[in-house]
C-alpha positions as CSV (number, residue, x, y, z in Angstrom):
1,M,124.4,91.4,65.5
2,N,126.8,91.0,62.5
3,P,128.7,87.7,62.9
4,S,131.8,89.1,61.3
5,V,132.0,91.8,64.0
6,A,133.1,90.9,67.6
7,P,130.5,91.5,70.2
8,P,131.0,94.7,72.2
9,K,133.0,94.0,75.4
10,I,131.5,95.9,78.3
11,L,132.9,96.2,81.8
12,V,130.4,96.5,84.7
13,A,131.7,97.6,88.1
14,P,129.6,98.4,91.2
15,L,130.7,100.4,94.3
16,D,131.6,98.5,97.4
17,W,129.1,100.4,99.7
18,G,126.8,97.6,100.9
19,L,125.4,95.0,98.4
20,G,122.8,97.2,96.8
21,H,125.1,98.6,94.0
22,A,126.0,95.0,93.1
23,T,122.4,93.7,93.2
24,R,121.1,96.4,90.9
25,C,123.9,95.6,88.4
26,V,122.4,92.1,88.0
27,P,119.6,93.2,85.7
28,I,122.0,95.4,83.8
29,V,124.3,92.4,83.2
30,R,121.4,90.2,82.2
31,E,120.3,92.8,79.6
32,L,123.8,93.2,78.2
33,L,124.0,89.4,77.8
34,R,120.6,89.3,76.2
35,Q,121.6,91.8,73.6
36,G,124.7,89.9,72.7
37,C,127.4,91.7,74.6
38,A,130.6,90.2,76.1
39,V,130.6,91.2,79.8
40,L,133.4,91.5,82.3
41,L,132.8,92.2,86.0
42,A,135.0,94.0,88.4
43,G,135.1,94.5,92.2
44,E,136.2,92.7,95.4
45,G,134.9,91.2,98.6
46,R,131.1,90.6,99.1
47,Q,130.2,92.4,95.9
48,K,132.5,89.9,94.0
49,A,131.0,86.9,95.8
50,L,127.5,88.0,95.0
51,L,128.1,88.7,91.3
52,Q,130.1,85.5,90.8
53,Q,127.3,83.5,92.4
54,E,124.9,85.1,89.9
55,F,127.2,84.9,86.9
56,P,129.8,82.1,87.5
57,H,130.7,81.9,83.8
58,L,131.7,85.6,83.4
59,P,135.3,86.8,83.8
60,F,136.0,88.8,86.9
61,L,138.7,91.4,87.3
62,E,140.0,92.4,90.8
63,L,139.3,96.1,91.5
64,P,139.9,97.4,95.0
65,G,136.8,99.2,96.5
66,Y,136.7,102.5,98.2
67,R,136.6,100.6,101.6
68,I,134.8,103.4,103.4
69,E,134.5,102.6,107.1
70,Y,131.3,103.3,109.0
71,A,130.9,104.6,112.6
72,S,129.0,102.7,115.3
73,S,126.7,105.6,115.8
74,G,124.8,108.0,113.5
75,L,126.4,111.0,115.1
76,G,129.9,109.8,114.4
77,L,129.4,108.9,110.8
78,A,129.7,112.3,109.2
79,A,133.0,113.0,111.0
80,K,134.3,109.6,110.0
81,I,133.4,110.1,106.3
82,V,135.0,113.5,106.2
83,A,138.2,112.0,107.8
84,Q,138.3,109.4,104.9
85,I,138.0,111.9,102.1
86,P,141.7,111.7,101.2
87,K,141.4,107.9,101.1
88,L,138.3,108.2,98.9
89,L,140.1,110.6,96.4
90,S,143.1,108.3,96.3
91,A,140.8,105.3,95.5
92,V,139.2,107.3,92.7
93,K,142.6,108.1,91.2
94,G,143.7,104.5,91.6
95,E,140.7,103.1,89.7
96,Q,141.3,105.7,87.0
97,E,144.8,104.4,86.5
98,W,143.5,100.8,86.7
99,L,141.0,101.5,84.0
100,K,143.5,102.9,81.6
101,K,145.5,99.6,81.8
102,V,142.4,97.4,81.6
103,V,140.9,99.2,78.5
104,E,144.2,98.5,76.7
105,T,144.8,94.9,77.9
106,E,141.2,93.7,77.7
107,K,140.1,95.7,74.6
108,I,137.1,97.0,76.4
109,D,134.5,99.0,74.4
110,A,132.4,100.5,77.2
111,V,132.2,100.8,80.9
112,I,129.1,100.8,83.2
113,S,130.1,102.2,86.5
114,D,127.7,102.0,89.4
115,N,128.7,105.0,91.5
116,R,132.5,104.5,91.0
117,Y,133.7,108.0,90.1
118,G,137.0,107.1,88.5
119,L,135.8,104.7,85.8
120,Y,135.6,107.2,82.9
121,H,137.8,107.1,79.8
122,A,138.3,109.4,76.8
123,D,138.5,106.5,74.2
124,V,135.5,104.3,75.2
125,Q,131.9,104.9,76.1
126,T,131.3,105.3,79.8
127,V,128.0,105.2,81.7
128,F,127.6,106.3,85.3
129,V,124.7,104.7,87.2
130,T,123.2,106.5,90.2
131,H,119.9,107.3,91.8
132,Q,121.5,109.9,93.9
133,L,122.0,113.1,91.9
134,R,121.1,115.1,95.0
135,I,123.2,114.0,98.0
136,K,121.2,114.8,101.2
137,A,122.8,116.7,104.1
138,P,121.5,118.4,107.3
139,V,122.1,121.8,105.7
140,K,121.1,123.0,102.3
141,L,124.3,124.9,101.7
142,V,126.2,121.6,102.3
143,E,123.8,119.8,99.9
144,D,124.5,122.4,97.2
145,F,128.3,122.0,97.7
146,L,128.0,118.2,97.6
147,Q,125.9,118.3,94.4
148,E,128.5,120.5,92.7
149,I,131.2,118.0,93.6
150,N,129.0,115.1,92.5
151,Y,128.3,116.6,89.1
152,S,131.9,117.5,88.5
153,H,132.6,113.8,88.5
154,I,129.5,112.6,86.8
155,N,130.0,115.0,83.9
156,K,133.2,113.3,83.0
157,F,131.2,110.3,81.8
158,D,129.3,110.1,78.5
159,E,125.9,109.3,79.9
160,C,124.1,108.9,83.3
161,W,121.5,106.1,83.9
162,I,119.1,106.8,86.7
163,P,117.4,103.7,88.2
164,D,114.0,105.4,88.7
165,A,111.0,106.5,86.8
166,E,110.3,110.1,85.8
167,G,107.5,112.1,87.3
168,E,105.1,111.2,90.1
169,A,106.0,107.5,90.0
170,S,109.5,108.3,91.4
171,L,110.8,106.0,94.1
172,A,113.7,108.2,95.1
173,G,112.0,111.6,95.1
174,E,114.4,114.5,95.3
175,L,117.4,112.2,95.2
176,S,116.8,111.4,91.5
177,H,114.8,114.5,90.6
178,P,116.7,117.6,91.8
179,E,116.0,121.0,90.3
180,E,119.4,121.1,88.7
181,L,120.7,118.2,86.5
182,P,124.1,117.1,85.3
183,S,125.2,118.4,81.9
184,I,125.6,115.0,80.2
185,P,122.7,113.0,78.7
186,L,120.4,111.4,81.3
187,R,118.3,108.3,81.0
188,Y,115.7,107.3,83.6
189,V,115.8,103.6,83.1
190,G,113.1,102.6,85.5
191,T,113.3,100.2,88.5
192,L,116.4,98.0,88.4
193,S,115.6,94.8,90.3
194,R,117.0,91.3,89.9
195,F,113.5,90.0,90.6
196,G,110.6,89.5,88.2
197,D,107.3,91.4,88.5
198,A,104.8,90.0,91.0
199,I,101.4,89.4,89.4
200,T,99.8,89.5,92.8
201,A,101.2,90.1,96.3
202,E,101.3,86.8,98.1
203,N,100.6,86.6,101.8
204,G,102.7,83.9,103.4
205,K,103.3,83.1,107.1
206,A,106.9,83.9,107.6
207,L,108.4,87.1,108.8
208,L,111.4,87.8,106.5
209,I,114.4,89.8,107.7
210,L,116.9,91.1,105.1
211,L,120.1,92.5,106.5
212,S,122.5,94.5,104.4
213,G,124.8,97.5,104.3
214,P,128.3,98.2,105.6
215,E,129.7,97.3,109.0
216,P,129.4,97.8,111.9
217,Q,125.8,98.9,111.4
218,R,124.8,95.6,109.7
219,T,126.0,93.6,112.8
220,L,124.5,96.1,115.2
221,L,121.1,95.8,113.7
222,E,121.4,92.0,113.5
223,E,122.2,91.8,117.2
224,N,119.3,94.1,118.0
225,L,116.9,92.0,116.0
226,L,118.1,88.7,117.4
227,E,117.4,89.9,120.9
228,E,113.9,91.1,119.9
229,L,113.2,87.8,118.2
230,K,113.5,85.9,121.5
231,E,110.0,86.9,122.2
232,Y,108.6,86.2,118.7
233,K,107.3,82.7,118.3
234,Q,106.1,82.7,114.7
235,S,108.1,81.6,111.7
236,V,111.1,83.8,110.8
237,V,113.5,83.7,107.8
238,L,116.7,85.7,108.4
239,V,119.0,86.5,105.4
240,R,122.2,88.0,106.8
241,G,123.6,89.7,103.7
242,L,127.0,87.9,103.9
243,P,127.8,86.3,100.6
244,G,130.8,84.0,100.9
245,D,130.5,83.8,104.7
246,T,130.3,80.4,106.3
247,G,129.7,81.5,109.9
248,E,126.6,80.2,111.9
249,L,124.3,81.8,114.4
250,S,122.7,80.1,117.4
251,V,118.9,80.8,117.1
252,A,115.6,79.4,118.1
253,E,113.9,76.7,116.1
254,N,111.4,79.1,114.6
255,V,114.2,81.1,112.9
256,S,115.8,79.9,109.7
257,V,119.1,81.6,108.9
258,F,120.9,82.1,105.6
259,N,124.1,84.0,105.1
260,H,123.1,84.7,101.6
261,L,120.7,83.5,98.9
262,P,120.9,83.5,95.1
263,A,118.4,85.9,93.4
264,A,115.9,83.2,92.5
265,E,115.8,81.7,96.0
266,L,115.6,85.1,97.7
267,E,112.8,86.1,95.4
268,E,110.7,83.1,96.5
269,K,111.4,83.9,100.2
270,I,110.2,87.5,99.7
271,K,107.1,86.4,97.8
272,S,106.2,83.9,100.5
273,A,106.7,86.3,103.4
274,W,103.8,88.2,105.0
275,L,106.1,91.1,105.8
276,V,109.7,92.1,105.2
277,I,112.0,93.9,107.7
278,A,115.0,95.5,106.0
279,R,117.3,98.5,105.7
280,C,116.0,101.5,103.7
281,G,118.6,101.0,101.0
282,Y,117.4,102.0,97.6
283,S,118.1,98.7,95.9
284,T,116.1,96.9,98.5
285,V,113.3,99.5,98.0
286,M,113.3,98.7,94.2
287,D,113.1,95.0,94.9
288,L,110.2,95.4,97.3
289,S,108.5,97.7,94.8
290,V,108.7,95.2,92.0
291,L,107.4,92.4,94.2
292,K,104.7,94.7,95.8
293,K,105.6,93.5,99.3
294,R,104.7,95.2,102.5
295,S,107.7,96.2,104.7
296,I,109.2,97.8,107.8
297,L,112.3,99.8,106.8
298,I,115.0,100.9,109.2
299,P,117.4,103.5,107.8
300,T,121.1,103.1,108.6
301,P,121.8,105.7,111.4
302,G,123.6,108.8,110.0
303,Q,123.2,107.7,106.3
304,T,121.3,110.8,105.1
305,E,120.1,109.1,101.9
306,Q,118.3,106.3,103.7
307,E,117.0,108.8,106.3
308,Y,115.5,110.9,103.5
309,L,114.1,107.8,101.7
310,A,112.4,106.6,105.0
311,G,110.6,109.9,105.4
312,Y,109.6,110.1,101.7
313,L,108.4,106.5,101.4
314,M,106.5,106.7,104.7
315,K,104.7,109.8,103.5
316,R,103.9,108.0,100.2
317,S,102.6,105.0,102.3
318,F,105.1,102.7,100.5
319,A,106.6,101.4,103.7
320,F,106.3,101.7,107.5
321,C,109.7,103.2,108.6
322,V,111.2,103.5,112.0
323,V,114.6,104.8,113.2
324,Q,116.9,102.1,114.6
325,K,117.2,103.5,118.2
326,K,113.4,103.4,118.6
327,F,112.8,100.0,117.0
328,K,110.9,97.5,119.0
329,L,109.7,94.5,117.1
330,K,106.4,94.0,118.8
331,T,105.4,97.7,118.5
332,A,106.6,97.9,114.9
333,L,104.6,94.8,113.8
334,A,101.5,96.1,115.5
335,L,101.8,99.5,113.8
336,A,102.5,97.9,110.4
337,E,99.4,95.8,110.7
338,N,97.3,99.0,110.4
339,F,99.6,100.9,108.0
340,P,97.8,102.0,104.8
341,Y,100.3,100.4,102.4
342,Q,100.3,101.7,98.8
343,S,102.4,100.2,96.0
344,F,104.2,102.4,93.4
345,E,102.9,102.2,89.9
346,G,104.4,103.3,86.6
347,T,108.1,102.5,87.2
348,S,108.6,101.4,83.6
349,N,111.8,99.7,82.5
350,G,113.9,101.7,80.0
351,L,117.0,99.5,80.5
352,Q,116.5,97.7,77.2
353,A,116.5,100.9,75.2
354,A,119.4,102.3,77.1
355,V,121.6,99.2,76.4
356,H,120.5,99.2,72.8
357,A,121.5,102.8,72.4
358,L,124.9,102.2,74.2
359,I,125.7,99.3,71.8
360,H,125.0,101.4,68.8
361,R,127.3,104.2,70.0
362,I,130.2,101.7,70.1
363,E,132.3,101.5,67.0
364,P,132.4,97.9,65.6
365,R,135.6,95.9,66.2
366,G,136.6,93.2,63.7
367,K,137.3,89.7,65.1
368,S,140.9,90.2,64.3
369,N,141.2,92.8,67.0
370,L,140.2,90.3,69.8
């Protein structure tokens, strides 16, 4: 990069819908830094805590999330989401106004938005990151309607990055490979994981439980699993998915509990586990794919994306999946023992090329403009 020209300043902001959007931004930020960019992060709450733990040296801007509330049952989720649409639209409008000010005050050159619909701008390059071009719904007519709305927002950006591979190696299936695509340029950037590739799948002794996702479903699954673990006497590692939280759980001696772990430590826990129990969130799926780890996945009740992924990945023998209301630890472990696990191959990483192309679309700024 020309030393007389200021490095491009790029804002990265993930959606506050579970931790997955933040975790898959970690490799994006690493690649931006590797290619000489100045990076700013934005968000709040647990997403902020996670990103600041991974990148304590980077400036962080406060940006309110969408703060979508979940229902305690799958049946009530759809109604609760619909009731919050006005709040969602207001949040999108709010972040649009926020971005206008921040671009001016921080002299931002580009924005990478992970599923935040309001972070587009006419004067700087903006990238929308999503694996969910097709939003699943119980009825196809509703899916078509949701896709139209989805694309109306995505098409306001300059480019869309899809964290998946093209073709048969797809981890997200129809979600990332619908028949109809947005009108803006698309890049399938491959699997986005904060972890390195596993040369071989290790078989440790511990059962690893990774909790994540929005409340109250995270806590409901945690309570269910803690009850089931009373009959399990082997070694267990429980990672609660609560960055910044200092609360403690009362558990048996065979269970080690962590509210949160930095990426490097979590990677080692996953590698040394014989099996992982987790939500069927897409970022978790990408991490497990990279590390070639066997898993039992439990989709969040009522979250159609995870329910679709569970069926798709079970059919592809990537993971043994079971719905939450039918989950019994002893039964699930026995079935997983005989499940014909198959790893996904060919999820090549196009992130380096995508970042390189983004940088070259940015007009150079002289140092005097900083």
